[in-house]
C-alpha positions in Angstrom: -70.5 -88.7 -31.4 -68.9 -91.9 -31.0 -66.5 -93.9 -32.7 -67.9 -96.5 -34.7 -67.0 -97.1 -38.5 -64.8 -94.9 -39.9 -64.5 -93.2 -43.5 -61.4 -91.2 -44.4 -62.1 -89.2 -47.6 -59.8 -87.3 -49.8 -60.6 -85.0 -52.5 -58.0 -85.1 -55.1 -57.1 -83.2 -58.4 -54.1 -85.1 -59.6 -51.6 -84.6 -56.0 -48.3 -86.1 -56.8 -47.8 -87.3 -53.2 -51.5 -88.7 -52.9 -49.5 -92.5 -53.0 -47.5 -91.1 -50.0 -50.6 -89.8 -48.3 -52.4 -93.2 -48.9 -49.3 -95.2 -47.5 -49.3 -93.5 -44.4 -52.5 -94.1 -44.2 -53.0 -97.4 -44.9 -49.7 -98.0 -42.4 -51.6 -96.4 -39.6 -55.0 -98.0 -40.5 -53.1 -101.9 -40.3 -52.6 -100.6 -36.4 -56.3 -99.9 -35.3 -58.9 -102.6 -34.5 -61.4 -100.5 -36.3 -63.4 -100.7 -39.5 -61.8 -98.3 -41.9 -62.5 -97.4 -45.5 -60.7 -95.0 -47.7 -62.8 -92.8 -50.5 -60.1 -90.7 -53.2 -62.4 -88.5 -55.7 -61.6 -87.0 -58.2 -58.6 -87.4 -60.8 -55.1 -89.0 -60.8 -53.0 -88.3 -63.6 -50.1 -89.8 -62.0 -51.6 -93.5 -61.3 -50.8 -93.6 -58.0 -54.1 -94.3 -56.6 -54.9 -98.1 -56.7 -58.3 -99.3 -55.5 -58.2 -102.3 -53.3 -60.2 -103.4 -50.1 -59.9 -100.7 -48.0 -58.8 -97.9 -51.0 -61.7 -96.8 -53.0 -61.1 -94.4 -56.2 -64.1 -92.7 -57.3 -62.9 -90.5 -60.3 -64.7 -87.6 -61.7 -65.2 -86.8 -65.6 -63.9 -83.6 -65.3 -62.2 -81.6 -62.2 -64.6 -80.7 -59.2 -63.9 -78.2 -56.2 -62.8 -79.5 -53.4 -66.3 -78.9 -51.6 -67.9 -81.2 -54.4 -65.6 -84.2 -54.1 -66.0 -84.1 -49.8 -69.4 -84.4 -50.7 -69.6 -87.1 -53.8 -66.9 -89.2 -51.0 -69.2 -88.6 -47.9 -72.7 -89.7 -50.2 -71.1 -92.9 -51.2 -69.2 -94.0 -48.1 -70.6 -96.0 -45.3 -68.5 -94.4 -42.2 -70.4 -93.4 -38.9 -67.6 -91.0 -38.6 -66.1 -88.9 -41.5 -62.5 -87.6 -41.8 -61.7 -85.2 -44.3 -58.2 -85.0 -45.6 -56.5 -83.5 -48.0 -54.5 -85.0 -51.0 -51.3 -82.7 -50.2 -51.2 -83.5 -46.7 -49.1 -86.5 -45.4 -50.5 -87.9 -42.0 -47.4 -88.2 -39.9 -47.0 -91.0 -37.3 -49.9 -91.1 -34.8 -52.1 -89.0 -37.0 -55.3 -91.2 -37.0 -55.1 -92.1 -33.7 -54.3 -89.1 -32.1 -57.5 -88.2 -34.3 -59.5 -90.5 -32.5 -58.6 -89.6 -29.2 -59.7 -86.5 -29.6 -63.1 -87.9 -30.4 -62.9 -89.9 -27.1 -62.1 -87.0 -24.9 -64.6 -84.5 -26.9 -67.8 -86.7 -27.5 -70.0 -83.8 -27.9 -68.0 -82.0 -30.7 -69.5 -81.2 -34.0 -66.1 -81.1 -36.0 -62.2 -81.9 -34.8 -59.6 -80.6 -36.7 -55.8 -81.8 -36.9 -52.6 -79.7 -37.2 -50.4 -79.0 -39.7 -46.5 -78.4 -39.4 -45.1 -75.3 -39.4 -42.1 -76.1 -41.7 -42.4 -76.4 -45.5 -40.5 -77.9 -48.0 -39.3 -74.6 -49.4 -39.2 -71.1 -48.1 -42.1 -69.9 -49.9 -44.3 -73.0 -48.8 -42.9 -72.4 -45.2 -44.1 -68.5 -45.5 -47.4 -69.3 -46.7 -48.0 -71.9 -43.8 -47.1 -69.6 -41.3 -49.1 -66.8 -43.1 -52.9 -68.9 -44.2 -52.7 -71.7 -41.4 -51.2 -70.1 -38.5 -54.7 -70.7 -36.4 -53.8 -74.6 -37.1 -50.2 -75.3 -36.6 -48.9 -77.7 -34.3 -47.7 -75.4 -32.0 -51.0 -74.2 -30.8 -52.9 -75.3 -28.1 -55.4 -77.8 -27.8 -59.6 -77.0 -27.4 -62.3 -75.1 -28.3 -62.5 -73.2 -31.4 -64.7 -70.7 -33.3 -63.4 -72.2 -37.0 -61.6 -74.9 -38.5 -60.1 -76.3 -41.6 -60.8 -79.4 -43.4 -57.3 -80.2 -44.7 -57.5 -82.6 -41.6 -61.2 -82.8 -40.3 -63.3 -85.3 -38.4 -66.8 -85.3 -38.2 -70.4 -87.8 -37.5 -72.0 -88.3 -40.7 -75.1 -87.2 -38.8 -73.6 -83.6 -38.8 -72.7 -83.6 -42.6 -76.1 -84.5 -43.2 -77.8 -82.1 -41.2 -75.8 -79.5 -42.8 -76.6 -80.9 -46.2 -72.3 -81.4 -46.9 -70.0 -78.5 -47.7 -71.7 -75.6 -49.6 -70.5 -76.5 -53.4 -70.8 -72.9 -54.4 -67.4 -72.0 -53.1 -65.2 -73.1 -56.2 -62.1 -73.0 -54.7 -60.5 -74.1 -51.6 -60.8 -71.3 -49.8 -63.9 -70.7 -47.6 -65.9 -74.0 -47.9 -64.7 -75.1 -44.2 -65.1 -71.9 -42.5 -68.8 -71.8 -44.0 -69.0 -75.4 -42.8 -67.7 -74.9 -39.1 -70.0 -71.8 -38.8 -72.6 -73.5 -39.7 -71.8 -76.4 -37.3 -71.5 -73.7 -34.1 -74.6 -72.0 -35.0 -76.5 -75.5 -34.7 -75.1 -75.7 -31.0 -72.1 -77.8 -31.7 -68.8 -76.9 -29.9 -65.6 -77.4 -32.6 -62.1 -78.4 -31.3 -58.5 -78.5 -32.4 -56.0 -81.4 -31.5 -52.6 -80.5 -32.5 -51.2 -84.0 -31.5 -53.0 -85.0 -34.9 -50.3 -83.5 -37.3 -49.6 -83.6 -41.2 -47.1 -82.2 -43.5 -48.5 -80.0 -46.2 -46.5 -80.5 -49.4 -48.3 -78.2 -51.8 -46.9 -77.3 -55.1 -44.0 -75.0 -55.1 -45.4 -71.3 -55.7 -43.6 -68.6 -56.4 -44.5 -65.1 -55.0 -46.9 -64.1 -57.7 -48.7 -67.4 -57.2 -48.4 -67.1 -53.5 -49.9 -63.6 -53.9 -52.9 -64.8 -55.7 -53.6 -67.7 -53.5 -54.0 -65.4 -50.5 -56.0 -63.1 -52.6 -58.1 -65.5 -53.4 -58.6 -66.7 -49.9 -59.5 -63.2 -49.4 -62.0 -62.9 -52.0 -64.1 -66.3 -50.7 -63.7 -65.5 -47.3 -64.9 -62.3 -47.4 -68.1 -63.5 -48.6 -68.7 -66.4 -45.5 -68.3 -62.5 -43.2 -70.8 -60.9 -45.3 -73.0 -63.8 -44.7 -72.8 -64.6 -41.0 -72.3 -60.7 -40.3 -74.0 -61.3 -36.5 -71.6 -64.4 -35.7 -68.4 -62.1 -37.0 -70.1 -59.2 -35.8 -68.8 -57.2 -38.9 -68.2 -53.7 -38.6 -69.7 -51.4 -41.3 -66.5 -50.1 -42.9 -66.0 -54.0 -43.4 -68.9 -54.3 -45.9 -66.8 -51.7 -48.5 -64.6 -53.0 -50.9 -62.7 -49.3 -50.8 -62.3 -49.5 -47.3 -60.2 -52.5 -47.6 -58.2 -51.3 -50.5 -57.3 -47.8 -48.6 -56.7 -49.5 -45.5 -55.2 -52.5 -46.4 -51.5 -51.8 -44.9 -52.7 -50.8 -41.6 -54.9 -53.8 -41.6 -52.0 -56.3 -43.0 -49.6 -55.0 -40.5 -52.0 -55.2 -37.6 -52.7 -59.0 -38.7 -49.4 -60.0 -39.1 -48.3 -58.5 -35.6 -51.3 -60.2 -34.1 -50.6 -63.7 -35.5 -47.2 -63.4 -34.0 -48.6 -62.5 -30.7 -51.1 -64.8 -30.5 -49.3 -68.0 -32.0 -46.9 -69.7 -29.3 -43.2 -70.2 -30.3 -44.1 -68.7 -34.0 -41.2 -65.8 -33.0 -39.1 -68.6 -33.9 -40.1 -68.4 -37.9 -39.3 -64.7 -37.4 -38.2 -64.9 -41.3 -41.2 -65.4 -42.4 -42.5 -62.0 -40.9 -42.0 -60.3 -44.6 -44.3 -63.3 -46.4 -47.0 -62.9 -43.7 -47.2 -59.4 -44.4 -47.7 -59.8 -47.9 -50.0 -62.5 -47.9 -52.4 -60.5 -45.3 -52.0 -57.4 -48.0 -53.0 -59.9 -50.4 -56.0 -60.9 -48.6 -57.3 -57.8 -47.9 -57.2 -56.7 -51.7 -58.9 -60.4 -52.6 -61.7 -59.1 -50.1 -61.7 -55.8 -51.8 -62.4 -58.0 -55.1 -64.7 -60.5 -53.6 -67.0 -57.6 -52.0 -67.2 -56.1 -55.8 -68.1 -59.4 -57.1 -70.9 -59.9 -54.5 -72.3 -56.6 -55.0 -72.5 -57.0 -59.1 -73.8 -60.5 -58.6 -76.8 -58.9 -56.2 -77.4 -56.4 -58.9 -77.5 -58.9 -61.6 -80.3 -60.4 -59.5 -82.0 -57.6 -58.5 -82.2 -56.8 -62.9 -83.6 -60.4 -63.8 
């Protein structure tokens, strides 16, 4: 994968900070002598997306999932290199340069992911980032990864085409990037993480119940990927049963929370988030159980057709 024409694709569902995202991008693209086009796909009720020579707005008639929006953007963009960026992730100074430097450093990469600041605008946001995006925080070391996240993700058009894009069967932003990263790995291309390509995550403020539902939804979608790629994950038999996730959820959540703090460099500075991390992992387990129940119902329904 080499650097040529670049397209930045942003799935947007009425993000209140999309204007700030675009402003930061335009400042950074001005500093580079590389052809870059920006595509915003979705809906913009705040009227912050103004089409220009570099910024293109592809408005959808109805809300669409991030997977659909990314695929739509990639299909109309002309770039050889695609960078997917979430509409609530504001690129920090040097983000784009760091992404392209990573591409030059790892030309064999199937995909390269950027990083997220651990600090949030509210305590709940801060805790959710530690709990959910711990593997992708700027505290982590650069290098090879088994999975990547799509909030800041670079890949070649050829790779995107060979995979037929993101799986649009995932209705929420929860596991479509996990599925894509595994498919890239399975076709023999390595994944890399670049912690110097940093974004600031500015999602809507979430209360504790909303945070539970967000983590629960992530579990319900991610467990489908784990079942789909059981050999890749070396999934144990007990992980295929919903009752096991519910029964052992306290022990699983505790073990996972401890593992997160032990494996992420410098994360102990954020010890105050520990209860929230435990809370989110408990919700993830219950979401995994719900996902397994739903998957079994779907399979049973197909058998009766």
